C-alpha positions in Angstrom: 26.0 16.1 -15.4 22.4 14.8 -15.1 19.6 17.2 -15.1 17.2 17.0 -12.1 13.5 17.9 -12.0 11.2 18.8 -9.1 8.1 16.6 -9.5 4.9 16.1 -7.5 4.0 12.4 -6.9 1.1 11.4 -4.7 0.8 14.9 -3.3 4.4 15.2 -2.3 7.4 16.9 -3.9 10.5 15.0 -4.9 13.8 15.9 -6.7 14.3 13.3 -9.4 17.0 12.9 -12.0 16.0 12.9 -15.7 16.6 9.2 -16.4 14.6 8.2 -13.3 11.7 10.5 -14.3 11.6 9.1 -17.8 11.6 5.5 -16.5 8.9 6.3 -13.9 6.8 8.1 -16.4 7.0 5.1 -18.9 6.0 2.7 -16.1 3.0 4.8 -15.1 1.9 5.1 -18.7 2.2 1.3 -19.2 0.4 0.7 -15.8 -2.4 3.0 -16.9 -2.9 1.2 -20.2 -3.0 -2.2 -18.5 -5.4 -1.1 -15.7 -8.5 -1.2 -18.0 -10.9 0.0 -15.3 -12.6 2.8 -17.3 -13.6 5.8 -15.1 -12.0 4.1 -12.0 -8.5 4.2 -13.6 -7.8 7.6 -12.1 -8.5 6.4 -8.6 -6.2 3.4 -9.0 -3.5 5.7 -10.4 -3.9 8.0 -7.5 -3.5 5.1 -5.0 -0.4 3.9 -7.0 1.2 7.3 -6.9 0.5 7.6 -3.2 2.3 4.3 -2.6 5.2 5.4 -4.8 5.5 8.6 -2.7 5.4 6.6 0.5 8.3 4.4 -0.7 10.3 7.3 -1.9 9.8 9.1 1.4 10.9 6.0 3.4 13.9 5.5 1.3 15.3 9.0 1.1 17.2 10.4 4.1 16.1 14.0 3.3 13.7 15.9 1.1 16.6 17.3 -0.9 18.0 13.9 -1.8 17.7 13.0 -5.5 15.5 10.0 -6.6 17.8 8.1 -8.9 17.2 5.3 -11.5 18.1 2.6 -9.0 15.4 3.6 -6.5 12.8 3.9 -9.3 13.7 0.4 -10.6 13.3 -1.0 -7.0 9.9 0.6 -6.7 8.8 -0.6 -10.1 10.0 -4.2 -9.4 8.2 -4.1 -6.0 4.9 -2.9 -7.4 4.7 -4.7 -10.7 1.9 -4.5 -13.2 -1.8 -4.6 -12.4 -2.4 -7.8 -14.4 0.8 -9.5 -13.2 2.4 -9.3 -16.6 6.1 -8.4 -17.2 7.1 -4.9 -16.6 7.9 -3.1 -19.9 11.5 -1.9 -20.1 12.5 -3.9 -17.0 16.3 -3.9 -16.6 16.3 -7.3 -14.8 19.5 -8.3 -13.2 21.5 -5.4 -14.8 20.0 -3.0 -12.3 21.9 -2.4 -9.1 20.2 -2.4 -5.8 17.8 -4.7 -4.0 15.3 -6.4 -6.3 13.6 -8.4 -3.5 10.0 -7.4 -3.9 8.3 -5.7 -0.9 11.6 -4.7 0.6 10.3 -1.8 2.7 7.4 -3.7 4.5 8.9 -7.1 5.2 9.7 -8.7 8.5 13.0 -10.5 9.2 11.5 -13.7 7.8 10.7 -12.1 4.5 6.9 -11.9 4.9 4.9 -8.7 4.6 4.2 -7.1 7.9 0.6 -6.8 9.1 -0.6 -3.5 10.5 -3.7 -2.9 12.6 -6.4 -0.9 10.9 -10.2 -0.7 11.2 -11.9 -2.6 8.4 -14.6 -0.2 7.1 -15.5 -2.6 4.3 -16.9 -5.2 6.7 -17.9 -3.2 9.7 -21.0 -3.5 11.9 -20.3 -0.4 14.0 -16.8 1.0 13.6 -14.8 -1.8 11.9 -12.7 -2.6 15.0 -13.7 -6.2 15.3 -13.2 -6.9 11.6 -9.9 -5.1 11.7 -8.7 -7.2 14.7 -9.9 -10.3 12.9 -7.8 -9.4 9.8 -4.8 -8.5 12.0 -4.8 -11.8 14.0 -6.1 -13.9 11.0 -9.1 -15.3 12.9 -12.8 -15.3 12.2 -14.5 -12.0 12.8 -17.4 -13.7 14.5 -15.0 -14.9 17.3 -13.8 -11.3 17.9 -17.4 -9.9 17.9 -18.5 -12.6 20.4 -15.5 -11.8 22.6 -16.4 -8.1 22.7 -20.0 -8.9 23.6 -19.0 -11.3 26.4 -16.5 -8.7 27.8 -19.3 -6.0 27.6 -21.8 -8.2 29.4 -19.3 -9.1 32.2 -18.2 -5.7 33.4 -18.5 -3.4 30.4 -14.8 -3.7 29.7 -15.6 -4.7 26.1 -17.5 -1.5 25.4 -14.7 0.7 26.7 -12.0 -1.3 24.8 -14.0 -1.1 21.6 -14.4 2.7 22.0 -10.7 3.2 22.7 -9.7 1.1 19.7 -12.3 2.9 17.5 -10.6 6.2 18.4 -7.0 5.0 18.4 -6.9 2.7 15.3 -7.0 4.4 11.9 -9.4 3.1 9.2 -8.0 1.2 6.2 -8.8 3.8 3.5 -6.5 3.2 0.6 -5.9 0.0 -1.2 -2.3 0.0 0.3 -3.8 0.1 3.8 -6.0 -2.8 3.0 -3.0 -4.8 1.8 -1.1 -4.0 5.0 -4.1 -4.9 7.1 -4.1 -8.4 5.6 -0.3 -8.8 5.6 -0.1 -8.7 1.8 2.7 -7.0 -0.2 1.6 -3.7 -1.6 1.9 -4.6 -5.3 0.0 -3.1 -8.3 -2.0 -6.3 -8.6 -3.1 -6.2 -4.9 -3.9 -2.4 -5.2 -6.1 -3.1 -8.2 -7.7 -6.1 -6.4 -8.7 -4.1 -3.4 -9.8 -1.2 -5.5 -12.1 -3.5 -7.4 -13.5 -4.9 -4.1 -14.2 -1.3 -2.9 -16.4 -0.6 -5.9 -18.2 -4.0 -6.3 
């Protein structure tokens, strides 16, 4: 009978079996050693743990369900390493379960799903226009001009902007920034957007 542990990951509590915990712990240690970002390593690791916690929560049917080695291997293969290198201790095709990358945030065509966020990195007022530009994959200048034109001809643009400013959440974490651009939330992308936050 496998021993289970109660572990805190990304601010949430999970029940995880001993093999899965050892595998996840070795992955996190390898990830930390390859991050090589000095004092910012802790922030990147916090983002990574939050993403792992999100995936565990989405994949488990209840809080009491045990995280097993199969789920941990799926998460590890989805996130990868920050430098794009091979994952140490990867079980490859011997693992059961889906190994298809960003399994939890893909559409039917296999591409990552975009989510609407306010882009606080490229904002002029509230980040609504730049967030819409990322979501629809168009130039931000076009969206800003459209808001100005709508504001001048009837003030509809101003009200729409205010409503979106209130209703649309900002992209705070690196995972949010990946989803905003329709990119898979991998370790490499988390590190990339964390670098852009601090440059």
